[in-house]
C-alpha positions in Angstrom: -43.6 -30.8 -1.1 -40.4 -30.0 0.8 -38.0 -27.2 -0.3 -34.4 -28.0 -1.0 -32.2 -26.2 1.5 -28.9 -24.6 0.5 -26.0 -23.6 2.7 -27.2 -20.1 2.5 -30.4 -21.2 4.3 -28.3 -22.6 7.0 -26.3 -19.4 7.8 -26.8 -18.6 11.4 -27.9 -15.2 12.6 -26.4 -13.3 15.4 -29.2 -13.3 18.0 -28.7 -9.7 19.0 -28.8 -8.2 15.5 -30.4 -10.8 13.2 -27.5 -10.3 10.8 -26.4 -13.5 9.0 -23.0 -14.7 10.1 -20.1 -16.0 7.9 -17.5 -18.0 9.7 -14.0 -18.0 8.3 -13.3 -21.5 9.5 -15.9 -22.7 7.0 -13.5 -22.1 4.2 -15.0 -24.7 1.9 -18.3 -22.8 1.7 -18.7 -20.3 -1.1 -21.0 -17.3 -1.2 -22.4 -15.4 -4.2 -22.3 -11.6 -3.9 -24.1 -9.4 -6.3 -22.6 -5.9 -6.7 -24.3 -2.7 -7.7 -23.7 -3.5 -11.4 -25.4 -6.9 -10.9 -22.1 -8.6 -11.5 -21.9 -11.9 -9.5 -18.8 -12.5 -7.4 -18.2 -15.9 -5.8 -15.9 -16.0 -2.8 -15.2 -18.4 0.0 -15.9 -17.5 3.6 -12.2 -16.9 4.3 -11.9 -14.6 1.3 -14.9 -12.6 2.5 -13.4 -12.2 5.9 -9.9 -11.3 4.7 -11.3 -8.9 2.1 -13.4 -7.2 4.7 -10.4 -6.7 7.0 -8.4 -5.2 4.1 -11.2 -2.8 3.3 -11.3 -1.8 7.0 -7.5 -1.2 6.9 -7.7 0.8 3.7 -8.4 4.1 5.5 -5.7 3.5 8.0 -3.2 2.7 5.2 -4.1 5.9 3.4 -3.6 7.9 6.6 -0.2 6.3 7.1 0.7 6.8 3.5 -0.1 10.5 3.7 2.0 10.8 6.9 4.8 9.0 5.2 4.7 11.4 2.2 4.9 14.3 4.7 8.0 12.7 6.2 9.6 12.0 2.8 9.1 15.7 1.9 10.5 16.8 5.2 13.5 14.5 4.9 14.1 15.7 1.3 14.2 19.3 2.5 16.7 18.3 5.2 18.8 16.6 2.5 18.3 19.3 -0.2 22.1 19.9 -0.5 22.4 16.3 -1.8 19.0 15.6 -3.4 17.5 16.9 -6.6 14.1 15.1 -6.4 12.2 12.3 -4.7 9.7 10.0 -6.4 7.5 7.2 -5.1 6.4 4.0 -6.9 3.6 2.0 -5.3 3.9 -1.6 -6.2 1.7 -4.5 -5.2 4.3 -5.8 -2.7 6.2 -2.8 -1.7 6.6 1.0 -1.8 9.7 2.3 -3.6 11.1 5.7 -2.9 13.6 7.0 -5.5 16.0 9.8 -4.6 17.9 11.5 -7.3 21.3 12.8 -6.1 22.7 16.2 -7.1 26.0 14.3 -7.6 26.8 12.5 -10.9 28.1 9.6 -8.8 26.7 7.5 -6.0 26.6 9.8 -2.9 27.8 7.7 0.1 26.6 10.2 2.7 23.2 10.4 1.0 23.1 6.6 0.9 23.8 6.4 4.6 21.0 8.9 5.3 18.7 6.9 3.0 19.4 3.7 5.0 18.5 5.5 8.2 15.3 6.8 6.6 14.4 3.3 5.3 14.9 1.8 8.8 12.7 4.6 10.3 9.9 4.0 7.7 10.1 0.3 7.9 9.5 0.4 11.6 6.9 3.1 11.8 5.2 3.9 8.5 2.5 1.2 8.6 2.3 1.0 4.8 4.1 -2.3 4.2 7.6 -3.0 2.9 9.5 0.2 2.0 12.7 0.5 0.0 14.8 3.5 -0.8 16.9 3.7 -4.0 19.4 6.3 -5.1 19.0 6.7 -8.8 21.1 9.1 -10.9 19.1 11.4 -13.1 20.5 9.9 -16.3 19.1 6.5 -15.2 15.6 7.5 -14.1 13.9 6.0 -17.2 15.4 2.6 -16.4 14.2 2.5 -12.8 11.2 4.8 -12.4 7.9 3.4 -13.7 5.3 5.2 -15.7 3.1 5.3 -12.6 5.7 6.8 -10.3 4.8 10.1 -8.7 7.0 13.1 -7.9 7.0 13.6 -4.2 9.5 16.5 -3.9 11.7 18.6 -6.2 14.6 20.8 -5.2 13.8 24.5 -6.0 17.6 25.0 -6.4 17.9 22.6 -9.4 19.9 24.3 -12.2 
């Protein structure tokens, strides 16, 4: 009696390692993964390849994010005459940095400095799309989400 072969039986192995290969160009093929909780996850070859790349990039992103937070704190200290606090909101498609001015009105000089910071971060941060927003303290609850984090606060706040 012959056994029925599945596409899993046809996965080639790399000759030097004996490890089965999954080729992204075989996007129509689906693979079943079973995680540590015995939950079954079905993904296409391209999803497995792209997911694996993202996982590999995770540590690099975290290192870049940590360096960016250091830069935001440094910049906030440099701008402490104009800034009360800095917050960050991590969204699925971008990173938002909120700066609360010491002024009750939009601070043009601070806005210009924030634009320079945004250009700097956009070109070197390595954390994806970055935006900076100047938000007056009275409007924080309308802009800043519940998951936003305080990055820096001016010790001279009265």
